[in-house]
FIKEPA-484826 format. One record per residue: x, y, z of N, C-alpha, C in turn. Coordinates in steps of 0.2 Angstrom, whole numbers, plus 5000, padded with zeros to 4 digits. Layout:
residues N
XYZXYZXYZ
...
END
This chain:
residues 382
554255695494554355645500553455625503
553255695504552455675506552055645502
552155655495551655615491551555535492
552255515492552555465495552255425500
552255465505551955445512551255435512
550855495509550255485509549955425504
550355405499550155355495550155295499
550655275503550655235505550255225511
550055265514549455265520548855265516
548855285510548055265507548155195505
548455175500548555095501548355045505
548655065512548455025517547855045521
547655105519546955125523546555085518
546555085513545855045508546154975509
546654945510546854865510546654835518
546654875522546554835531545754835529
545254855529544554845527544454795523
544854805517544554725512544954675515
545554665519545754605523545254595527
544954635530544354595535543654575534
543554605528543054595522543254515521
543854485518543954425516544054375521
544254395527544054345532543454335533
543054385533542154355532542054305528
542154305522542054275517542454185518
543054205521543354145520543254095526
542754125531542454075536541654065533
541554065529541054055527540853965525
540353935528540353855528539853835524
539653885518539353835514539753845506
540253845508540653835501540553795495
540653815489540353775485540953715482
540953655481541453615477541753645470
542353675470542453705465542753625459
542953595462543153545459542353495453
542153505455541353495452541153535447
541253605450541153645443541553645437
542353625442542853635436542653565429
542453515434542353455430541753465423
541153495429540753505422540953545417
541253605419541553645413541953605407
542453555410543153555407543153485406
542753445410542953365410543453345415
543753365417544353365422544753415426
544953425430545353475433546053495430
546153565426546653575422547253575429
547153595434547553595441547953525440
547453475440547853415443548153385434
547953415431548353395423548953425424
548953485426549653505425550053465429
549753455437550253415442550553375439
550153325435550253275433551053275429
550953315423551353325420552053375420
551953415427552453455427552953435435
552253425440552553425447552753325448
553353345449553553265452553653235458
553253275464552953255469553853285475
554253305472554853345473554853415472
554853445479554853505479555853535476
555853575468556253585465556353655464
556953665459557053715454556253735453
555853715449555253745445554853765450
554753715455554253735461554453785463
555053815466555253865468555153915464
555253925458555153995454554454015453
554053955453553253965453553153985460
553253965465553053995472553154075474
553854095470554254155469553854195466
553454165460553054215455552454205457
552054175461551554195464551454255470
552154235474552254275480552554355477
552754365470552854415469552254465467
551654445468551054475466550954525473
551054505478550954555484551554605484
551854615479552254685479551954745475
551554705470551154745464550954805466
550654785471550154875473550654935475
551154905479551654945480552154975475
552254935470552754925465552354975461
551754965457551355025454551255075458
551255075464551155165464551755195466
552455175466553055185465553255215458
552955165455553155185446552755235444
551955255448551655315445551955355448
552155365455552455415459553055445456
553555415450554055425449554055435442
553355425439553155455432552855505430
552055495433551555525431551155555440
551555575444551355585450550655605451
550255655446549555675447549355625446
549355545444548955525443548755455448
549155475454549155425460548455405462
548155465462547455455465546955405462
547155415455546655395450546855305451
547455295452547755235452547355205459
547355225465547155205470546455195469
546055225466545455225466545155155462
545655155457545555085451545655015456
546355035462546554965466545954965468
545655005474545155005479544654965475
544455005470543754975466543854885464
544654865462544554805460544454755466
544854785472544954715479544254735483
543754765479543154765485542654745480
542554735474542154735469542654635472
543054605470543254555470543054525480
543154555485542854525489542054515492
541754565486540854555487540754495484
541054475477541054395474541154355481
541854365484542154305489541454295493
541254345495540654335501539854305497
539854335490539254295487539454235485
539954205484540154135480540754105482
540754085489541354055491541553995486
542053995486542153905484542753895484
542753805486543553775488544153775483
544453795483545053795480545353725477
545653705473545853635469546053585475
546553605479546753575483546553555490
545953605492545453565497545053535495
544753555489544153505484544353445481
545053435480545153375475545853335480
545853285482546353255488546953225482
547053235476547353215470547753285470
547553345471548153405469548453415476
549053435475549553435481549553535481
549553545487549653615490550253655490
550653655483551353655483551553715487
551253765490551453825493551653795500
551253755503551153705510552053695511
552153655505552953655505553553685505
553353755505553853815503553653845510
553053845511552853905519552653835521
553153795525552753735528552753755537
552853815538552653835546552353905546
552053915541551653975540551053975537
550554005540549953995540549954065535
550054035528549854095522549254115521
548954075522548154105518547654085522
547554115528546954115533546454095530
546254115525545454115523545454085515
545754015514545754005507545053995502
544653995505543853985503543654035499
544054105500544054165497544354145489
544154125485544654105479544254125472
543654135472543254145465543054235465
543354275463543754255457544554245460
545154245455545754255458546054325457
546154365464546254405464546954415462
547354355459548054355458547954375450
547454365447547354385440546854455440
546554465444546154525442546354575442
546954585448547154635449547554675444
548154625442548454645436548154665430
547654625429547154645423546754705425
546554705429546154785432546654825430
547254835434547754905433547954905425
547954845423547854855414547454905412
546954885414546254935410546555005413
546955015419546755085420547555105418
548155075416548455095411548455105405
547855065402547655085395547355135395
546855155401546555225398546855265399
547555275402547855335404548455325399
548255295393548855295387549555275388
549455225394550155195396550155115393
550155115387550055055382550754985385
551255025385551754965388551654955392
551554985399551354945405550754885405
550354925401549654885400550054815398
550154815393550454745390550754725394
551154745398551754725403551354685410
550654725411550154685415549854625413
549754625407549254555404549654525405
550354535401550754455400550954435407
550954465413551154445419550554415423
549954435420549354405423549354325419
549654335413549654245410550054225413
550554235415551254205418550754155425
550454215427550354205436549754155435
549354165428548554095427549054035428
549554035425550053955425550153945431
550553985436550753985442550253955448
549553985447549053995452548753915449
548653885443548353835442548753775444
549553795441550053725443550253725452
550153775454550253765463549553745465
548953725462548353695464548053755469
548053815467547753865470547153905468
547153875461546253925459546253875453
545553885450545353845445545553885439
545053865433545153905427544553945427
543853925430543253975432543554025436
544154015439544354065444544654125439
544954115436545154145429544854175426
544454135423543854185417543554245424
543354215429542954275434543354315434
544054315434544554365436544454415431
544654375425544454415417543854455417
543254425419542854465419542554525423
542954515430542854555435543254615432
543954605430544354655428543954715422
543554675418542954695412542754735414
542154705421541854775424542154825428
542854825431543254875435543454915429
543554905423543754945418543054985416
542554965415542055005414541855055419
541855035425541555055430542255125432
542855115431543355155433543255215425
543255215421543255245414542455295415
541955255417541355305419541455345424
541755305430541755355437542255415436
542855395433543355455431542955495427
542755475423542255525418541855595420
541455545423541055595427541155615434
541655615438541855625444541455725447
541355725453541255785455541655845453
541455885453541655965452542255975457
542155965461542855975466543555925463
543155855462543955815460544155855453
543755875448544155915442544455975445
544156015450544556045452545156045456
545255985457545855975461546355955456
546055925450546455905446546655975441
546356005439546456075435547056105441
546956125448547456145450548056105451
547956055453548756005450549056005443
548756025437548856035431549356095431
548856145435549256215434549756245438
550156175441550856175443551456195439
551856215442552556235437552756165438
553056135432553356085432554156095429
554656065433555256095430555356045425
555756065419556155995413556655975416
556856005422557655965424557555915429
557955855428557755795431557955805438
558555825437558955825446558955895448
559255915454559355985455558656025456
558155985457557456015457557055995462
556656025464556155975468555855905467
555655905459555555825457556055775459
556755795455557255755456557455745464
557455795469557555785475557055715478
556355735475555955685479556055625476
556355615470556355565469556955515471
557455555473557955525475557755495484
557555545486557255525491556855465493
556455445486556055385486556555325485
556955325481557455275480557855265485
557855295491558455305497557855255502
557255295503556855265507556455195505
556355175499555955135498556255075500
556855035500557154975503557054975511
557055035513557055025522556155025522
555855055518554955045520554754955520
555154955514554854875512555154835517
555754855519556054795524555754805531
555554865533555154865538554354855538
553954835533553354815532553454745532
554054725530554254645531554354615536
554654665541554554625549554054635552
553654695550553154685553552654635552
552654625545552054565541552254485546
552954475546553254425548553154405555
553154455558553254455567552354455569
551954485564551054485565551154415563
551154385559551154305557551354265562
551954285566552254235570551754245577
551654295578550954315583550354275582
550254275575549554255576549654165575
550254135573550454085575550354045580
550854095586550854075592550054085598
549554125594549054115597548654065594
548654035588548353985586548553915589
549453915590549553845593549353845600
549453915604549153895612548453875610
548053905607547253865607547253795605
547653765601547753695601548053675606
548553685610548553645616548253655621
547853715622547353715626546853665626
546553655619545953605618546153525619
546753525617547053455618547153445627
547253495631547353475637546653475641
546153515638545453495640545253435638
545453425632545153335631545353285633
546153295635546253245639546053245647
545953295649545753315656545053275658
544653285653543953245654543853175652
544453145651544453075650544453065643
544553095639544753065631545353055630
545452985627546052935627546553005624
547253005624547653025623547853045615
547952985613547752995605547253035604
546653015605546053075601546253165603
546553155610546453225610547153255608
547653215605548153235601547853255593
547653215592547153225585546853295586
546153315592545953365592546253425592
546853415594547253475596547553495589
547853435586548053455580547553495574
546953465575546453515569546153565571
546353585577546253655581546853695578
547353685574548053715573548053745568
548253815568548453845559548853835555
549253785558549953765555549753695553
550353655550550353595547550553555553
550253525558550353515564550153425563
550453395565549953325565550053285574
549753245574549453215581550053225583
550453195582551053165586551453235589
551353285586551653355588551453375594
550853365596550553375603550853325607
551053335613551253295617551153315625
550953275629550653265637551153265642
551353295647551453255652551253285659
551353265664551353265671551753315677
551753385679552053415681552353375689
551653345692552053305696552153235697
552153205690552553165688551753115689
552053035686551552985686551552945694
550952905695550452905690549852965689
549452975686549053015683548352995690
548253055691547753065697547253105695
546553105696546253155697546253195702
546253265699546353315703547153345703
547653295700548353325697548253375692
548953405688548953435682549053395679
548953415672549253375665549353445661
549753435657550153485654550153455645
549853505642550053505634550553535632
550953505627551253555623551653545616
552053575613552153585606552853545605
552853475604553453435603553953445609
553653445615553853435621554453495625
554853465625555253545627555653585622
555653545617556253585609555553625609
554953625609554553695605554453705598
554253745595554153755587554553805585
554953785579555353845577554853885570
554853925572554453985567554954015561
554953995555555454005551555254095549
555554145549555454215549555654245541
555954195538556254215532555954185527
555754115528555754045523556454025521
556153975518556653935514557253975511
557054035506557354065503557854075503
558154115509558554135511559254085512
559154005512559653985511560053965503
559753995499559954025491560554055491
560454125497561054185497561554145502
561654095504562154075509561854095517
561454115520561154145524560654085529
560854055534560554045539559854055540
559454015539558654045540558554065547
558454105547558254155555557454125556
557454095562556854085565556754105574
556154105575555854115583555654035585
555854015591555553965594554953985597
554353945598553753955600553553885605
553353915610553453865615552753835619
552153865613551453855619551353805625
551153815629551053775634550253765637
550053715639549253725643549253685648
548953695653548953665660548353645663
547953615663547453595667547353535674
546953535675546753475681546453435679
546553365679546353315677545553295682
545053295678544353295680544253215678
544453175674544253105674544853045673
544853005673545552975673545852965666
546552985666546752975662546852895656
546752895648546552835644547052865641
547652805641547952755647548152785650
548152755658548352785664549152815664
549352745661550352735662550552765656
550352815652550652825644550852905647
550852945651551152985651551752995658
552353045656552953045661552853105663
553353105669553553185671553753245667
553553305668553753355665554353385664
554853405659555453415659555253505661
555853535663555553605665555653645659
END
C-alpha cells in the first residue's frame, strides 16, 4: 500500500509545477492564429469540416459521448499508474519518468509556440465543451494547445509500454489516441497540426526515454538490481502481493472520490474569486460615471465564466435616487445568485439531481460621479 501512496504522491508532485508553467503559457499575449496555419496546410479547418457534418447545433448523445471521451483522458495518468502497480510494480518509477518527460516537453513547446485553438481563432467553430461545462472554467489556459497533450501523452506512454515489452497495452494506447484525435477535432479544441505536433513530441519522448533509461546512473541500476533480487511469491492471494492488490482495489474509489471533491471545490473557489473580481470591476466602473450597460459589459468580460452583461445587476442600498456619495452595489443575477454545478449535467443520466452550490458575490462602492442613466437603479434587496 505504501508503494501506491508513494506513486500517487509522485504523480501529484511532478504535475503541480507543470500546471503552474502551463498557466504561464496560457497568459502569453503573442499567440499565433492557428486557423491561418491550418488553412495554409490543409486549405480549410478540419474542425470546422467535422462540425458541419456531425454537429447539428444541438447538444445530443453524440456530443455527450465525445465530451466524456475527452474527459476520460484526465484519468489516464492515475489509471496507468494503477495498472503498472498491479502488474509489474518494479516499473512504476520508469513510468513516472516517462510521464514527467512528456508533460514537461509539452509545456516547453506551449511556452515557445502559443497557438489559439480553433474555437478561439475561428468564429464558425463551436466550443462544444462549453455547452457541457456551462458554468465551469474548465480550461483557464486555452492558448496552451500546441501540441495536443491529449494525444501526446497516450502516444508517449505507448512508447513506454512498447519499450517494456507491453505490446498489447501499447496498441490500446495508440487506438485510444486515435479516438481522442477525432474528439479534439470535433469539439473544436485542437487542429490537425496540434495532433501532428503531438505525434512528433511522442517520438522525441520515446527516443529520450530509451536513451535515458539505458544510460542511467549506477545508483539507479543498483536500486533496480536490489528490487529484482527481492523474493517474489507465485501465489496471487494470501501473500503480501495479493494483500496489496486487495488494499489498492478497496482504496482506489475513495481516493478518486476525494480527488474529485477537492478538484470540484477548488474550481468552485476559483470561480467565486473570478466572479468577485467581475462585480468589483463593474461597481467601480459604474461609480465613476461609466454608463450602466457599459459597466455590465466590462464586468462580464472580466468573468472567468460564461456570463453575459445582463447577468451583472446594480442596485442602491439606500434606494433611489442615486446621488454622489451614496453606495452602489453590483451583484450576479440579483438576489438569486449564481448556481455552480458540482458534478456536471452527467449526473442526471443516473436519475440524480445535479448538486450545486450558490455563489453570491457582491461588491459595494461609493458613487464618485453621477450615475448614467440616473433613474435606472432600484433599492437593493437584503
